[in-house]
ROTORTOR-883480 format. One line per 4 residues: number of its first residue (from 0); for each residue x, y, z of C-alpha. Coordinates in pm, 1 decimal, decimal comma. Layout:
NUM) X Y Z | ...
END
This chain:
0) 9926,3 8859,7 8779,5 | 9929,0 9022,1 8453,3 | 9850,0 9386,5 8580,8 | 10112,5 9327,8 8870,5
4) 10388,7 9260,8 8588,4 | 10276,8 9559,5 8408,5 | 10285,2 9793,8 8722,7 | 10622,4 9643,4 8802,9
8) 10753,5 9712,7 8442,5 | 10641,7 10061,7 8466,2 | 10795,8 10141,6 8805,5 | 11115,4 9997,6 8655,9
12) 11102,8 10199,6 8369,6 | 11051,6 10527,5 8581,7 | 11343,7 10430,7 8817,9 | 11543,1 10351,5 8505,7
16) 11486,2 10681,6 8332,6 | 11542,4 10879,6 8656,6 | 11869,3 10706,7 8704,9 | 11988,5 10766,7 8368,5
20) 11949,5 11136,4 8428,1 | 12174,6 11105,4 8724,0 | 12460,6 10936,8 8547,9 | 12774,6 11154,7 8488,4
24) 12897,4 11040,2 8144,9 | 13242,0 11185,4 8193,8 | 13317,4 10943,8 8479,3 | 13027,9 10704,0 8492,6
28) 13174,2 10457,1 8753,1 | 13269,1 10698,2 9025,1 | 13071,9 10824,9 9313,8 | 12704,1 10843,1 9288,9
32) 12698,8 10792,8 8923,9 | 12804,1 10428,1 8998,3 | 12494,9 10357,7 9188,6 | 12282,8 10541,9 8911,2
36) 12443,9 10289,2 8657,4 | 12395,6 9977,0 8862,2 | 12023,4 10058,2 8955,0 | 11956,9 10157,3 8584,7
40) 12098,4 9792,6 8499,1 | 11859,5 9645,4 8783,8 | 11575,7 9841,8 8631,0 | 11625,1 9680,4 8298,1
44) 11659,3 9343,0 8468,8 | 11325,7 9383,9 8627,5 | 11164,7 9482,3 8314,8 | 11313,1 9184,4 8132,9
48) 11189,5 8935,3 8412,3 | 10855,6 9080,6 8420,0 | 10831,7 9031,8 8036,4 | 10956,2 8677,6 8048,9
52) 10672,8 8601,9 8330,7 | 10408,8 8760,4 8098,6 | 10507,0 8551,0 7808,9 | 10570,9 8233,6 8011,7
56) 10183,0 8250,6 8145,8 | 10068,8 8309,5 7788,8 | 10258,5 7994,1 7712,8 | 10110,1 7792,9 8001,8
60) 9765,6 7896,9 7889,1 | 9801,9 7768,7 7547,7 | 9947,1 7445,9 7666,0 | 9654,2 7398,4 7903,7
64) 9418,9 7467,4 7635,1 | 9577,5 7206,5 7397,4 | 9581,5 6949,8 7682,3 | 9219,2 7000,2 7747,9
68) 9110,0 6917,5 7378,7 | 9048,0 6546,1 7262,1 | 9294,4 6387,4 7056,6 | 9028,5 6305,3 6786,5
72) 8898,8 6645,1 6796,9 | 8965,3 6845,3 6452,6
END
């Protein structure tokens, strides 16, 4: 799962950078430039979601480790 989130993040980053180059900054919300803006935002969201998934898996691992320890164990 960890590898999949890194691959997804890398692909989203590549797509985002590619689409940033396609944006016409004189009129960013017209024609093909609009599509590039929307796709760039979607790539950013994909990176954010993959990052949240990685962090939640780390938290889940820590919580399971805490639950497996005994109450009287120091």
